[in-house]
C-alpha positions as CSV (number, residue, x, y, z in Angstrom):
1,M,115.8,53.1,-28.8
2,G,115.9,56.8,-29.2
3,A,116.4,58.6,-32.7
4,S,118.8,58.6,-35.6
5,A,119.7,61.4,-37.8
6,S,121.5,62.3,-41.1
7,L,122.8,65.5,-42.8
8,E,122.8,66.5,-46.3
9,P,125.2,67.8,-47.2
10,R,127.8,67.3,-44.5
11,T,130.2,70.0,-45.9
12,L,129.0,73.4,-47.2
13,A,130.5,76.9,-47.7
14,V,129.0,80.3,-46.7
15,E,130.1,83.9,-47.0
16,P,129.8,86.4,-44.2
17,G,126.7,88.3,-44.7
18,G,125.1,85.3,-46.6
19,E,123.5,82.1,-45.7
20,A,123.6,78.4,-46.4
21,T,121.2,75.5,-45.5
22,V,121.7,71.8,-44.7
23,A,118.7,69.2,-44.4
24,L,118.7,67.1,-41.2
25,T,116.5,64.0,-41.4
26,V,115.4,62.7,-38.1
27,R,113.8,59.1,-37.5
28,N,112.0,57.9,-34.4
29,N,113.5,54.5,-33.6
30,G,111.3,54.2,-30.4
31,S,108.1,52.3,-29.7
32,V,106.2,55.4,-28.5
33,V,105.3,58.8,-29.9
34,D,108.4,61.2,-29.1
35,Q,109.2,64.8,-29.4
36,F,112.7,65.7,-30.8
37,T,114.4,69.2,-30.3
38,I,117.1,70.3,-32.8
39,E,120.1,72.2,-31.3
40,V,123.3,73.2,-33.3
41,L,126.5,72.9,-31.3
42,G,129.9,74.6,-31.8
43,D,130.8,78.2,-32.7
44,A,128.5,78.2,-35.6
45,G,125.6,77.7,-33.3
46,A,125.4,81.3,-32.7
47,W,124.6,81.9,-36.3
48,A,122.3,78.8,-36.9
49,T,118.5,78.4,-36.9
50,A,116.5,75.2,-37.3
51,E,113.0,75.2,-39.0
52,P,111.2,73.8,-37.5
53,P,113.1,73.7,-34.2
54,S,111.3,70.6,-33.0
55,L,109.8,67.4,-34.4
56,S,107.0,65.0,-33.1
57,L,107.3,61.6,-34.6
58,F,105.3,58.3,-34.3
59,P,107.5,55.1,-34.0
60,G,109.3,54.3,-37.2
61,A,108.3,57.7,-38.8
62,Q,110.9,60.3,-39.9
63,E,110.8,63.9,-41.0
64,T,113.2,66.7,-42.3
65,T,114.2,70.0,-40.7
66,R,116.4,72.7,-42.3
67,I,119.3,74.2,-40.4
68,T,120.4,77.7,-41.9
69,F,123.7,79.4,-41.1
70,R,123.9,83.1,-41.4
71,P,127.4,84.4,-40.3
72,P,127.5,88.2,-39.9
73,R,129.8,90.3,-42.1
74,A,132.0,91.4,-39.3
75,P,135.6,91.2,-38.2
76,S,134.6,88.8,-35.3
77,T,133.5,86.1,-37.9
78,A,136.5,83.9,-38.3
79,A,137.3,82.8,-41.7
80,G,138.1,79.1,-42.6
81,P,136.7,75.6,-41.9
82,M,134.5,75.3,-38.7
83,R,133.1,72.1,-37.4
84,F,129.5,72.0,-36.1
85,G,127.2,69.4,-34.5
86,A,123.4,68.8,-35.1
87,M,122.0,67.3,-31.8
88,V,118.6,65.6,-31.9
89,R,117.4,65.6,-28.3
90,S,114.8,63.0,-27.4
91,K,112.1,64.0,-24.9
92,E,111.0,60.4,-23.9
93,D,114.5,58.8,-24.1
94,P,117.1,61.4,-23.3
95,D,119.9,58.7,-23.4
96,G,118.7,58.0,-26.9
97,S,119.7,61.5,-28.3
98,T,122.1,61.6,-31.2
99,V,124.5,64.1,-32.8
100,E,125.3,64.4,-36.5
101,E,128.5,66.3,-37.3
102,G,129.3,68.5,-40.4
103,M,131.8,71.0,-41.7
104,L,131.2,74.8,-42.5
105,D,133.7,76.6,-44.6
106,V,133.4,80.4,-43.7
107,G,134.7,82.7,-46.5
108,G,137.0,85.7,-45.9
109,F,136.4,89.3,-46.9
110,L,138.4,92.6,-47.0
111,A,136.9,95.8,-45.8
112,P,139.6,98.4,-45.3
113,A,138.7,102.0,-44.3
114,A,141.2,104.8,-44.4
115,E,141.2,108.3,-43.1
116,L,143.6,111.3,-43.5
117,V,144.0,113.5,-40.4
118,P,144.0,116.3,-40.9
119,R,142.5,116.6,-44.2
120,T,144.4,119.8,-44.9
121,S,147.8,120.7,-43.5
122,H,149.7,123.8,-43.8
123,G,153.4,125.0,-43.5
124,S,156.3,126.6,-45.4
125,R,158.5,123.6,-45.8
126,T,156.4,120.6,-44.4
127,G,152.9,119.4,-44.1
128,R,152.2,116.8,-41.3
129,H,149.4,114.2,-41.6
130,E,148.3,110.8,-40.1
131,I,146.8,107.9,-42.0
132,A,144.4,105.9,-39.8
133,L,143.6,102.4,-41.4
134,D,140.7,100.3,-39.9
135,N,140.5,96.6,-40.8
136,R,136.8,95.9,-40.9
137,G,137.2,92.5,-42.5
138,N,137.9,89.1,-41.2
139,L,141.2,88.6,-42.8
140,P,144.5,90.0,-41.8
141,L,145.2,93.2,-43.9
142,Q,148.5,94.0,-45.5
143,V,148.6,97.3,-47.4
144,A,151.2,99.5,-49.1
145,L,150.9,103.3,-48.9
146,Q,151.6,105.6,-51.8
147,G,151.2,109.4,-52.4
148,V,149.8,110.5,-55.8
149,D,150.3,114.1,-57.2
150,P,149.7,114.4,-61.0
151,D,151.3,117.9,-61.0
152,R,154.5,116.7,-59.1
153,L,154.6,119.8,-56.8
154,V,155.0,117.8,-53.5
155,R,156.9,114.8,-52.3
156,F,155.7,112.1,-49.8
157,D,157.4,110.4,-46.9
158,F,155.4,107.6,-45.2
159,D,156.5,106.3,-41.8
160,P,156.1,103.3,-42.0
161,P,155.5,102.8,-45.9
162,A,153.4,99.7,-45.2
163,L,150.9,98.5,-42.6
164,S,149.9,95.2,-41.3
165,V,146.5,95.2,-39.4
166,E,144.7,92.3,-37.7
167,P,140.8,92.0,-38.2
168,G,138.9,94.4,-36.1
169,A,142.0,96.5,-35.3
170,A,143.5,99.7,-36.6
171,G,146.9,100.8,-37.8
172,F,148.6,104.3,-38.1
173,A,151.1,105.8,-40.3
174,K,152.7,109.3,-40.3
175,L,152.9,111.3,-43.7
176,L,155.1,114.3,-44.5
177,V,154.3,116.3,-47.5
178,K,157.1,118.4,-48.6
179,P,157.0,121.0,-51.5
180,V,159.4,120.6,-54.4
181,R,160.0,124.4,-54.4
182,T,159.6,126.9,-51.6
183,F,159.0,130.6,-51.9
184,W,160.0,133.6,-49.7
185,R,157.0,135.8,-49.8
186,G,153.4,135.8,-51.3
187,P,150.0,134.2,-50.6
188,A,149.6,130.7,-49.6
189,K,149.2,128.0,-52.4
190,T,147.0,125.0,-52.2
191,R,148.6,121.7,-53.3
192,P,145.9,118.9,-53.7
193,F,147.2,115.2,-53.5
194,Q,145.8,111.7,-52.9
195,V,147.0,108.8,-50.8
196,A,146.4,105.3,-52.4
197,V,146.0,102.3,-49.9
198,Q,146.8,99.2,-51.8
199,P,145.9,95.9,-50.3
200,D,148.3,93.1,-51.3
201,A,145.5,90.6,-51.9
202,P,145.3,89.8,-55.7
203,G,142.5,91.7,-57.6
204,S,141.9,94.1,-54.7
205,T,140.9,97.7,-55.5
206,P,143.2,100.4,-53.9
207,L,141.5,102.7,-51.4
208,V,142.0,106.4,-52.4
209,V,142.0,109.3,-49.8
210,D,142.0,112.9,-50.8
211,G,144.0,115.5,-49.1
212,S,145.6,119.0,-49.6
213,Y,148.8,120.8,-48.3
214,L,148.6,124.7,-48.1
215,Q,152.0,125.8,-48.7
216,E,152.9,129.0,-47.0
217,S,155.6,131.6,-47.7
218,I,159.0,131.1,-45.6
219,L,158.6,134.7,-44.4
220,P,155.3,135.1,-42.5
221,W,152.8,137.8,-43.7
222,W,153.6,140.0,-40.6
223,F,157.4,139.9,-41.0
224,L,157.7,143.0,-43.4
225,R,155.4,145.0,-41.0
226,A,157.5,144.0,-38.1
227,L,160.6,145.0,-39.8
228,L,159.4,148.4,-40.6
229,A,158.0,148.9,-37.2
230,L,161.4,147.9,-35.7
231,A,163.2,150.4,-38.2
232,A,160.9,153.2,-37.1
233,L,161.4,152.4,-33.5
234,L,165.2,152.5,-34.0
235,I,165.0,155.9,-35.9
236,G,162.9,157.2,-33.1
237,A,165.4,156.1,-30.6
238,I,168.2,157.8,-32.3
239,L,166.4,161.0,-32.6
240,F,165.2,160.9,-29.1
241,W,168.9,160.5,-27.9
242,V,170.2,163.2,-30.4
243,L,167.4,165.9,-29.7
244,F,166.6,165.1,-26.1
245,L,168.8,162.9,-24.0
246,Q,172.2,164.1,-25.3
247,P,171.5,167.8,-24.5
248,Q,169.9,166.9,-21.1
249,I,173.1,164.9,-20.2
250,K,175.4,167.7,-21.3
251,A,173.3,170.2,-19.4
252,T,173.3,168.1,-16.2
253,A,177.0,167.7,-16.4
254,A,177.6,171.4,-16.7
255,D,175.3,172.1,-13.8
256,T,177.2,169.5,-11.7
257,L,180.6,171.1,-12.4
258,E,179.1,174.5,-11.7
259,E,178.0,173.3,-8.3
260,F,181.5,172.1,-7.5
261,G,182.8,175.6,-8.6
262,F,184.6,174.3,-11.6
263,T,184.1,177.1,-14.2
264,P,186.8,177.3,-16.8
265,R,187.1,180.9,-18.3
266,P,188.6,181.8,-21.8
267,T,192.0,183.2,-21.9
268,A,192.1,186.8,-21.2
269,S,195.2,189.1,-21.8
270,R,196.1,191.8,-19.1
271,G,198.6,193.3,-21.4
272,G,196.3,196.2,-22.5
273,E,193.6,198.2,-20.6
274,E,192.3,196.5,-17.4
275,S,189.2,197.1,-15.5
276,G,191.1,197.4,-12.3
277,P,194.5,196.9,-10.8
278,P,195.4,193.3,-10.1
279,P,195.7,192.3,-6.4
280,T,199.2,192.8,-5.1
281,P,200.8,189.3,-5.0
282,A,202.8,188.0,-2.3
283,P,206.4,187.3,-2.9
284,S,206.8,184.3,-5.4
285,D,208.0,181.0,-4.3
286,A,210.5,179.9,-6.9
287,L,211.2,176.2,-7.5
288,N,215.0,175.8,-7.4
289,V,214.9,172.5,-9.1
290,T,217.2,171.7,-12.0
291,P,215.7,169.3,-14.6
292,P,217.6,166.1,-15.1
293,P,219.6,165.6,-18.1
294,E,218.5,163.7,-21.3
295,G,214.7,164.4,-21.1
296,G,214.1,163.1,-17.5
297,Q,211.8,164.6,-14.9
298,T,211.9,165.5,-11.2
299,Q,208.9,165.0,-9.0
300,V,207.7,168.0,-7.1
301,D,204.8,169.1,-4.7
302,G,203.9,171.9,-2.4
303,R,201.3,174.2,-1.0
304,L,199.9,177.5,-2.1
305,D,197.8,179.7,0.2
306,T,196.8,183.5,0.2
307,V,200.2,184.3,1.8
308,T,202.6,182.3,-0.3
309,N,200.3,182.4,-3.3
310,A,202.5,181.9,-6.3
311,V,205.0,179.3,-7.6
312,G,207.0,178.7,-10.7
313,P,210.1,177.0,-12.1
314,T,213.4,178.6,-12.2
315,A,214.5,176.2,-15.2
316,G,212.6,173.9,-17.5
317,T,208.8,173.3,-17.3
318,L,206.5,172.6,-14.3
319,S,203.7,170.2,-15.1
320,I,201.1,169.9,-12.4
321,T,199.0,166.8,-12.4
322,D,197.0,166.9,-9.1
323,L,195.4,169.7,-7.1
324,V,193.8,169.4,-3.7
325,F,191.8,172.5,-2.6
326,S,190.9,173.0,1.1
327,N,188.6,175.5,2.7
328,P,188.9,174.5,6.3
329,T,186.8,177.3,7.8
330,G,183.9,177.0,5.2
331,A,184.4,180.7,4.1
332,S,182.3,182.1,1.3
333,G,183.6,183.9,-1.8
334,E,185.6,183.2,-5.0
335,L,188.9,181.3,-5.3
336,T,190.9,181.6,-8.6
337,L,193.9,179.7,-9.7
338,E,195.6,181.8,-12.3
339,R,198.7,181.7,-14.6
340,R,200.9,184.8,-14.5
341,T,203.2,185.5,-17.4
342,P,205.1,188.6,-18.3
343,S,202.5,189.6,-20.8
344,G,199.6,189.2,-18.4
345,T,197.3,186.9,-16.1
346,T,195.2,184.0,-17.3
347,P,192.5,182.4,-14.9
348,L,192.7,178.6,-15.0
349,L,190.1,177.6,-12.4
350,V,187.4,179.6,-10.7
351,L,185.8,178.1,-7.6
352,R,183.1,179.0,-5.2
353,L,184.3,178.6,-1.6
354,E,180.8,177.9,-0.1
355,N,180.7,174.8,-2.5
356,F,183.4,172.8,-0.9
357,R,185.6,172.0,2.1
358,D,187.9,169.7,0.2
359,L,188.0,169.4,-3.5
360,D,190.4,167.0,-5.4
361,L,191.1,167.4,-9.1
362,H,193.3,165.3,-11.3
363,F,194.3,165.9,-14.8
364,V,195.2,163.6,-17.6
365,T,196.7,166.6,-19.5
366,P,198.7,168.4,-16.9
367,I,198.8,172.2,-16.3
368,T,202.1,173.5,-17.7
369,V,204.1,176.5,-16.3
370,R,207.2,177.4,-18.2
371,T,210.2,179.3,-17.0
372,G,209.3,182.8,-16.3
373,E,205.8,181.9,-15.4
374,T,204.2,181.4,-12.1
375,I,200.9,179.8,-11.0
376,A,199.0,181.8,-8.2
377,L,196.1,181.3,-5.8
378,V,193.9,184.5,-5.2
379,A,191.0,184.5,-2.9
380,A,188.1,187.1,-2.7
381,C,186.3,186.3,0.5
382,T,182.6,187.6,0.9
383,P,181.6,188.5,4.5
384,P,178.5,186.8,5.8
385,A,175.2,188.6,6.1
386,G,173.8,189.6,9.7
387,P,175.5,190.3,12.9
388,A,177.7,187.2,13.2
389,P,181.5,187.9,12.9
390,P,183.1,186.8,9.6
391,A,185.1,183.4,9.7
392,A,188.7,183.5,8.7
393,C,189.4,183.1,5.0
394,T,192.3,180.7,4.7
395,P,191.9,178.6,1.6
396,A,194.8,176.8,0.2
397,V,195.7,174.2,-2.5
398,F,198.1,171.3,-2.5
399,Y,199.9,170.7,-5.8
400,S,202.0,167.8,-7.1
401,G,203.6,167.2,-10.5
402,Y,207.0,167.1,-12.1
403,V,209.7,169.3,-13.6
404,H,211.3,168.4,-16.9
405,G,213.4,170.1,-19.6
406,E,212.0,172.4,-22.2
């Protein structure tokens, strides 16, 4: 015959973290003494305990056991109605076992937890935070995010402005904190604020998280020092150029010109007393070129050596733009290119023969020789030391330019 059972009550409510109890009455309908074991079926069986867990009954006798449900306060505890079964298992007559069904209504709860990371941000124009929201309840969580600043010194920008988080999950939102006013220089200023996390459930209390924004100046603290250091470096570079590099460059350039024998000398008049008689010139080679009319010019060129060593225009002005000196025998001594006028002689170029074999000179401003003047080449060769015979001294210069009217 087995057993029969009844539940009282068949429907009950329980809150997570709490407990609820039902009474299960078991009757032995068999003809022998039997032992009955109580077992709770369904998802609620993990939270249920029967006291006592088994009953020994004589035929026709009945007894009551109490079943207690204790759902944990955790996101894994599903909220809402939940069916369960109370099985009475007979030891003597397994086929006579019976099951009584009931309904358990599990309550829901909200347990949000919020964290602001980092707690303090810093920057001159924007502070960056992240809000981490944990749903530790067993109901879906819908919250709105809002920044609170009683002093109204900062503005808030949430992305997204609201979060939806399932039970046992976490949601994240970005927060930008921007100052209402910026400043260029000065110490950093702390701007405290709060973030309110407001669940949409009626009567729920907002969750408040404290944070702060360390507002810095737009110009960093080291900017002025770096600017002063840069100015000092620039002034030092200018002084180094003016006092050291520029004189060195000029001195090097002068030494280089001297190595090539290019030594301009100041104009000296030979009209008065002279230290010695000038060398006897060879006959002058006059340029019998008539300047073209109306301001034109005629190209001329020629060669001067120590024999035919002077040339000048018979009319107009000779402008020499190019000179090519040659010392084919490698002789030593001094070579002078000079201008001769009725009032005296003026050296234009003084070259050392041992410094060159061929030397090209080109002038942006030409050498001018007017009517009645000549340009001459004078060589003063130095005999070599020792028994070796002296080399022939045959320097020359090739010139080119143009003749034009006065």
